[in-house]
TIVO-2410 file (N, C-alpha, C; in nm, 3 decimals):
# residues 79
REC num residu      c1      c2      c3 atome chaine
REC   1      S   0.084  -0.119   0.002     N      A
REC   1      S  -0.004  -0.003  -0.008    CA      A
REC   1      S   0.094   0.123   0.003     C      A
REC   2      E   0.027   0.231  -0.037     N      A
REC   2      E   0.098   0.350  -0.044    CA      A
REC   2      E   0.146   0.405   0.095     C      A
REC   3      R   0.061   0.381   0.199     N      A
REC   3      R   0.098   0.416   0.332    CA      A
REC   3      R   0.210   0.331   0.381     C      A
REC   4      A   0.222   0.207   0.350     N      A
REC   4      A   0.329   0.133   0.381    CA      A
REC   4      A   0.460   0.176   0.318     C      A
REC   5      R   0.456   0.232   0.192     N      A
REC   5      R   0.571   0.280   0.134    CA      A
REC   5      R   0.621   0.404   0.200     C      A
REC   6      E   0.524   0.490   0.233     N      A
REC   6      E   0.557   0.620   0.318    CA      A
REC   6      E   0.622   0.590   0.444     C      A
REC   7      E   0.556   0.492   0.518     N      A
REC   7      E   0.612   0.456   0.643    CA      A
REC   7      E   0.757   0.401   0.628     C      A
REC   8      L   0.777   0.319   0.531     N      A
REC   8      L   0.915   0.264   0.515    CA      A
REC   8      L   1.017   0.387   0.488     C      A
REC   9      I   0.971   0.475   0.405     N      A
REC   9      I   1.064   0.601   0.372    CA      A
REC   9      I   1.087   0.676   0.509     C      A
REC  10      A   0.983   0.693   0.588     N      A
REC  10      A   1.005   0.779   0.713    CA      A
REC  10      A   1.100   0.685   0.800     C      A
REC  11      E   1.083   0.546   0.815     N      A
REC  11      E   1.169   0.476   0.901    CA      A
REC  11      E   1.315   0.480   0.860     C      A
REC  12      L   1.333   0.478   0.734     N      A
REC  12      L   1.470   0.469   0.671    CA      A
REC  12      L   1.529   0.618   0.707     C      A
REC  13      G   1.447   0.711   0.677     N      A
REC  13      G   1.494   0.857   0.706    CA      A
REC  13      G   1.532   0.869   0.848     C      A
REC  14      S   1.462   0.810   0.935     N      A
REC  14      S   1.492   0.811   1.075    CA      A
REC  14      S   1.623   0.757   1.123     C      A
REC  15      C   1.631   0.627   1.064     N      A
REC  15      C   1.761   0.554   1.082    CA      A
REC  15      C   1.882   0.645   1.019     C      A
REC  16      F   1.870   0.708   0.909     N      A
REC  16      F   1.978   0.780   0.845    CA      A
REC  16      F   1.995   0.901   0.933     C      A
REC  17      L   1.909   0.976   0.989     N      A
REC  17      L   1.926   1.090   1.067    CA      A
REC  17      L   1.991   1.054   1.206     C      A
REC  18      C   1.938   0.933   1.257     N      A
REC  18      C   2.015   0.888   1.382    CA      A
REC  18      C   2.162   0.865   1.363     C      A
REC  19      A   2.194   0.792   1.252     N      A
REC  19      A   2.328   0.765   1.215    CA      A
REC  19      A   2.411   0.893   1.198     C      A
REC  20      D   2.353   0.991   1.118     N      A
REC  20      D   2.442   1.123   1.114    CA      A
REC  20      D   2.449   1.188   1.234     C      A
REC  21      L   2.354   1.190   1.325     N      A
REC  21      L   2.366   1.270   1.453    CA      A
REC  21      L   2.422   1.196   1.564     C      A
REC  22      G   2.454   1.064   1.540     N      A
REC  22      G   2.513   0.977   1.653    CA      A
REC  22      G   2.406   0.943   1.754     C      A
REC  23      I   2.299   0.940   1.728     N      A
REC  23      I   2.175   0.896   1.817    CA      A
REC  23      I   2.163   0.748   1.806     C      A
REC  24      V   2.164   0.686   1.924     N      A
REC  24      V   2.147   0.546   1.931    CA      A
REC  24      V   1.992   0.520   1.953     C      A
REC  25      P   1.922   0.466   1.850     N      A
REC  25      P   1.778   0.454   1.856    CA      A
REC  25      P   1.742   0.342   1.980     C      A
REC  26      E   1.621   0.350   2.019     N      A
REC  26      E   1.569   0.253   2.134    CA      A
REC  26      E   1.573   0.119   2.065     C      A
REC  27      L   1.616   0.022   2.144     N      A
REC  27      L   1.620  -0.124   2.079    CA      A
REC  27      L   1.499  -0.201   2.136     C      A
REC  28      E   1.442  -0.139   2.226     N      A
REC  28      E   1.320  -0.212   2.288    CA      A
REC  28      E   1.206  -0.224   2.164     C      A
REC  29      P   1.166  -0.346   2.142     N      A
REC  29      P   1.059  -0.364   2.041    CA      A
REC  29      P   0.927  -0.298   2.088     C      A
REC  30      R   0.860  -0.236   2.003     N      A
REC  30      R   0.721  -0.184   2.036    CA      A
REC  30      R   0.611  -0.286   1.979     C      A
REC  31      P   0.502  -0.275   2.043     N      A
REC  31      P   0.393  -0.379   1.997    CA      A
REC  31      P   0.353  -0.363   1.859     C      A
REC  32      D   0.367  -0.240   1.792     N      A
REC  32      D   0.322  -0.227   1.651    CA      A
REC  32      D   0.434  -0.267   1.559     C      A
REC  33      H   0.563  -0.298   1.596     N      A
REC  33      H   0.663  -0.334   1.513    CA      A
REC  33      H   0.615  -0.448   1.412     C      A
REC  34      A   0.557  -0.555   1.468     N      A
REC  34      A   0.535  -0.658   1.366    CA      A
REC  34      A   0.434  -0.627   1.264     C      A
REC  35      S   0.332  -0.543   1.294     N      A
REC  35      S   0.231  -0.492   1.184    CA      A
REC  35      S   0.311  -0.414   1.084     C      A
REC  36      Y   0.397  -0.313   1.129     N      A
REC  36      Y   0.481  -0.244   1.043    CA      A
REC  36      Y   0.572  -0.331   0.954     C      A
REC  37      L   0.633  -0.418   1.008     N      A
REC  37      L   0.735  -0.510   0.937    CA      A
REC  37      L   0.642  -0.585   0.830     C      A
REC  38      D   0.532  -0.636   0.859     N      A
REC  38      D   0.445  -0.711   0.781    CA      A
REC  38      D   0.403  -0.631   0.649     C      A
REC  39      S   0.366  -0.507   0.672     N      A
REC  39      S   0.326  -0.411   0.559    CA      A
REC  39      S   0.448  -0.375   0.473     C      A
REC  40      W   0.567  -0.357   0.531     N      A
REC  40      W   0.689  -0.335   0.459    CA      A
REC  40      W   0.727  -0.461   0.376     C      A
REC  41      L   0.714  -0.572   0.433     N      A
REC  41      L   0.749  -0.694   0.362    CA      A
REC  41      L   0.662  -0.721   0.248     C      A
REC  42      K   0.545  -0.682   0.251     N      A
REC  42      K   0.443  -0.701   0.145    CA      A
REC  42      K   0.491  -0.599   0.017     C      A
REC  43      V   0.526  -0.481   0.062     N      A
REC  43      V   0.572  -0.374  -0.038    CA      A
REC  43      V   0.698  -0.426  -0.108     C      A
REC  44      L   0.792  -0.476  -0.016     N      A
REC  44      L   0.923  -0.521  -0.084    CA      A
REC  44      L   0.905  -0.646  -0.169     C      A
REC  45      A   0.806  -0.735  -0.125     N      A
REC  45      A   0.791  -0.854  -0.204    CA      A
REC  45      A   0.723  -0.826  -0.343     C      A
REC  46      D   0.641  -0.719  -0.346     N      A
REC  46      D   0.562  -0.680  -0.472    CA      A
REC  46      D   0.660  -0.591  -0.561     C      A
REC  47      D   0.761  -0.544  -0.513     N      A
REC  47      D   0.845  -0.454  -0.600    CA      A
REC  47      D   0.988  -0.465  -0.553     C      A
REC  48      K   1.073  -0.544  -0.621     N      A
REC  48      K   1.211  -0.569  -0.590    CA      A
REC  48      K   1.284  -0.449  -0.589     C      A
REC  49      R   1.260  -0.336  -0.641     N      A
REC  49      R   1.326  -0.216  -0.644    CA      A
REC  49      R   1.278  -0.118  -0.533     C      A
REC  50      A   1.172  -0.152  -0.457     N      A
REC  50      A   1.115  -0.055  -0.365    CA      A
REC  50      A   1.223  -0.026  -0.252     C      A
REC  51      I   1.296  -0.104  -0.211     N      A
REC  51      I   1.399  -0.063  -0.096    CA      A
REC  51      I   1.488   0.040  -0.158     C      A
REC  52      F   1.520   0.036  -0.281     N      A
REC  52      F   1.615   0.137  -0.347    CA      A
REC  52      F   1.549   0.271  -0.365     C      A
REC  53      S   1.416   0.263  -0.402     N      A
REC  53      S   1.341   0.388  -0.417    CA      A
REC  53      S   1.314   0.456  -0.278     C      A
REC  54      A   1.273   0.371  -0.181     N      A
REC  54      A   1.241   0.427  -0.045    CA      A
REC  54      A   1.380   0.486   0.011     C      A
REC  55      A   1.495   0.412   0.000     N      A
REC  55      A   1.621   0.473   0.046    CA      A
REC  55      A   1.653   0.604  -0.014     C      A
REC  56      A   1.632   0.616  -0.154     N      A
REC  56      A   1.659   0.741  -0.220    CA      A
REC  56      A   1.573   0.854  -0.173     C      A
REC  57      H   1.428   0.820  -0.145     N      A
REC  57      H   1.350   0.934  -0.103    CA      A
REC  57      H   1.386   0.982   0.029     C      A
REC  58      A   1.420   0.868   0.119     N      A
REC  58      A   1.461   0.904   0.254    CA      A
REC  58      A   1.596   0.994   0.263     C      A
REC  59      Q   1.687   0.958   0.178     N      A
REC  59      Q   1.810   1.026   0.171    CA      A
REC  59      Q   1.780   1.173   0.134     C      A
REC  60      R   1.690   1.202   0.023     N      A
REC  60      R   1.668   1.335  -0.007    CA      A
REC  60      R   1.600   1.408   0.098     C      A
REC  61      A   1.508   1.341   0.170     N      A
REC  61      A   1.445   1.414   0.291    CA      A
REC  61      A   1.552   1.449   0.399     C      A
REC  62      V   1.642   1.354   0.421     N      A
REC  62      V   1.745   1.391   0.512    CA      A
REC  62      V   1.830   1.504   0.486     C      A
REC  63      A   1.867   1.506   0.342     N      A
REC  63      A   1.945   1.616   0.306    CA      A
REC  63      A   1.879   1.743   0.314     C      A
REC  64      F   1.745   1.746   0.284     N      A
REC  64      F   1.656   1.867   0.304    CA      A
REC  64      F   1.664   1.917   0.454     C      A
REC  65      L   1.637   1.817   0.534     N      A
REC  65      L   1.634   1.866   0.680    CA      A
REC  65      L   1.773   1.913   0.717     C      A
REC  66      H   1.894   1.853   0.686     N      A
REC  66      H   2.018   1.917   0.718    CA      A
REC  66      H   2.034   2.042   0.649     C      A
REC  67      G   1.992   2.064   0.538     N      A
REC  67      G   1.981   2.201   0.468    CA      A
REC  67      G   1.914   2.299   0.549     C      A
REC  68      L   1.827   2.270   0.631     N      A
REC  68      L   1.757   2.372   0.707    CA      A
REC  68      L   1.837   2.414   0.835     C      A
REC  69      Q   1.926   2.333   0.863     N      A
REC  69      Q   2.007   2.380   0.985    CA      A
REC  69      Q   2.099   2.497   0.971     C      A
REC  70      P   2.098   2.581   1.064     N      A
REC  70      P   2.181   2.714   1.053    CA      A
REC  70      P   2.315   2.678   1.034     C      A
REC  71      A   2.382   2.584   1.084     N      A
REC  71      A   2.523   2.550   1.085    CA      A
REC  71      A   2.551   2.502   0.940     C      A
REC  72      A   2.461   2.434   0.871     N      A
REC  72      A   2.477   2.394   0.737    CA      A
REC  72      A   2.469   2.505   0.642     C      A
REC  73      A   2.385   2.604   0.678     N      A
REC  73      A   2.375   2.723   0.589    CA      A
REC  73      A   2.507   2.812   0.601     C      A
REC  74      E   2.542   2.824   0.717     N      A
REC  74      E   2.663   2.902   0.736    CA      A
REC  74      E   2.785   2.855   0.664     C      A
REC  75      E   2.805   2.719   0.672     N      A
REC  75      E   2.908   2.652   0.608    CA      A
REC  75      E   2.903   2.659   0.465     C      A
REC  76      R   2.774   2.662   0.400     N      A
REC  76      R   2.765   2.671   0.247    CA      A
REC  76      R   2.806   2.819   0.205     C      A
REC  77      E   2.769   2.919   0.295     N      A
REC  77      E   2.804   3.050   0.262    CA      A
REC  77      E   2.948   3.080   0.272     C      A
REC  78      A   3.017   3.016   0.368     N      A
REC  78      A   3.167   3.040   0.390    CA      A
REC  78      A   3.234   2.975   0.270     C      A
REC  79      A   3.184   2.882   0.209     N      A
REC  79      A   3.262   2.810   0.107    CA      A
REC  79      A   3.279   2.880  -0.027     C      A
***
């Protein structure tokens, strides 16, 4: 479903941001994780390229968010 695709993109983006910022995500499983994983697995099974598309969308979103940060803007202006 389209919602599952969007959720996959958001989750990947969250992982990318955590990695960039050195944030260690919670490792405690949430009750809804199984249903999320099930919906993502259906998307991935139906479209073999879905993971690449989702990762690309997530990376663009992360780059956009980084670009909104004042330090990033100042570094670009100094260059």
